[in-house]
PLY file of the C-alpha trace (Angstrom):
ply
format ascii 1.0
element vertex 104
property float x
property float y
property float z
element edge 103
property int vertex1
property int vertex2
end_header
-0.38 -9.77 -5.84
1.71 -7.21 -7.71
-1.27 -4.95 -8.38
-2.47 -5.50 -4.79
0.86 -4.18 -3.49
0.63 -1.16 -5.80
-2.84 -0.08 -4.71
-1.96 1.94 -1.55
0.85 3.69 -3.40
-1.39 4.58 -6.34
-4.07 6.03 -4.07
-1.56 8.40 -2.46
0.28 9.32 -5.67
-2.60 10.01 -8.07
-2.01 13.73 -8.68
1.77 13.33 -8.83
1.40 10.68 -11.52
-0.47 13.14 -13.71
2.10 15.90 -13.17
5.38 13.97 -13.48
4.82 10.31 -14.34
8.46 9.28 -14.89
9.68 10.86 -11.65
6.91 9.15 -9.71
7.61 5.83 -11.43
11.32 5.92 -10.61
10.64 7.14 -7.08
8.29 4.23 -6.52
10.89 1.74 -7.71
13.69 3.22 -5.63
11.73 3.26 -2.37
9.85 -0.03 -2.80
10.73 -2.53 -0.03
13.58 -4.98 -0.75
11.45 -8.15 -0.82
8.48 -6.69 -2.66
7.15 -8.33 -5.81
7.17 -4.95 -7.56
10.89 -4.49 -6.84
11.79 -7.98 -8.06
9.64 -7.64 -11.18
11.18 -4.32 -12.27
14.72 -4.67 -10.85
16.28 -4.19 -14.30
14.48 -0.87 -14.71
15.79 0.62 -11.47
17.64 3.89 -12.13
21.36 3.20 -11.58
22.09 6.83 -10.68
19.84 6.80 -7.60
20.48 4.56 -4.60
18.95 4.41 -1.14
21.88 4.08 1.28
19.89 3.21 4.43
16.40 2.96 5.85
14.84 0.90 3.04
12.22 -1.46 4.44
12.48 -5.20 3.80
8.70 -5.68 3.51
5.58 -3.56 3.31
4.83 -4.15 7.01
1.63 -2.63 8.40
1.18 -0.49 5.28
-0.17 -3.53 3.46
-2.60 -5.71 5.39
-5.45 -7.94 4.44
-8.43 -7.70 6.74
-10.49 -10.86 6.46
-13.95 -11.30 7.88
-16.57 -9.89 5.54
-18.37 -12.33 3.27
-19.15 -9.81 0.51
-17.60 -6.67 -1.03
-16.43 -3.94 1.35
-18.17 -0.68 0.49
-16.70 1.81 3.00
-13.65 2.10 5.24
-12.86 4.79 7.83
-10.14 5.36 10.43
-10.87 6.57 13.95
-9.73 10.09 14.85
-6.79 8.62 16.80
-5.88 6.36 13.87
-5.81 3.24 16.03
-9.07 1.69 14.79
-10.51 1.01 11.36
-14.20 0.44 10.60
-15.35 -1.34 7.46
-18.87 -1.74 6.07
-19.85 -4.44 3.63
-22.63 -5.58 1.35
-22.91 -8.54 3.73
-24.87 -6.13 5.98
-22.12 -5.96 8.64
-19.81 -3.32 10.05
-16.54 -4.51 11.54
-14.10 -2.61 13.76
-10.41 -3.54 13.44
-7.23 -2.74 15.34
-5.29 -0.70 12.73
-1.92 -1.99 13.94
-2.65 -5.72 14.05
-5.60 -6.13 11.69
-7.50 -8.07 14.37
0 1
1 2
2 3
3 4
4 5
5 6
6 7
7 8
8 9
9 10
10 11
11 12
12 13
13 14
14 15
15 16
16 17
17 18
18 19
19 20
20 21
21 22
22 23
23 24
24 25
25 26
26 27
27 28
28 29
29 30
30 31
31 32
32 33
33 34
34 35
35 36
36 37
37 38
38 39
39 40
40 41
41 42
42 43
43 44
44 45
45 46
46 47
47 48
48 49
49 50
50 51
51 52
52 53
53 54
54 55
55 56
56 57
57 58
58 59
59 60
60 61
61 62
62 63
63 64
64 65
65 66
66 67
67 68
68 69
69 70
70 71
71 72
72 73
73 74
74 75
75 76
76 77
77 78
78 79
79 80
80 81
81 82
82 83
83 84
84 85
85 86
86 87
87 88
88 89
89 90
90 91
91 92
92 93
93 94
94 95
95 96
96 97
97 98
98 99
99 100
100 101
101 102
102 103
């Protein structure tokens, strides 16, 4: 679950990790939601000098969702132009369209 939570963050932060790995690492810890597994696991490594005073999320919310329905590996995912729909294609020979907000 810990690596599953990290996946969206890693996809967005790839180039920053190469440029300034420690800054990215500390930034990730500081802004990780309160109840996240990553935050609990690395709580002792949180930089004491940096604190988020307000606005820190409790959970990942819609950023982290599991879309269940395919019976084999998902090979492609794409958002609609409006960002409200998500299409996924799978090796199970199906394409599914999802509501991006609810995952349904």
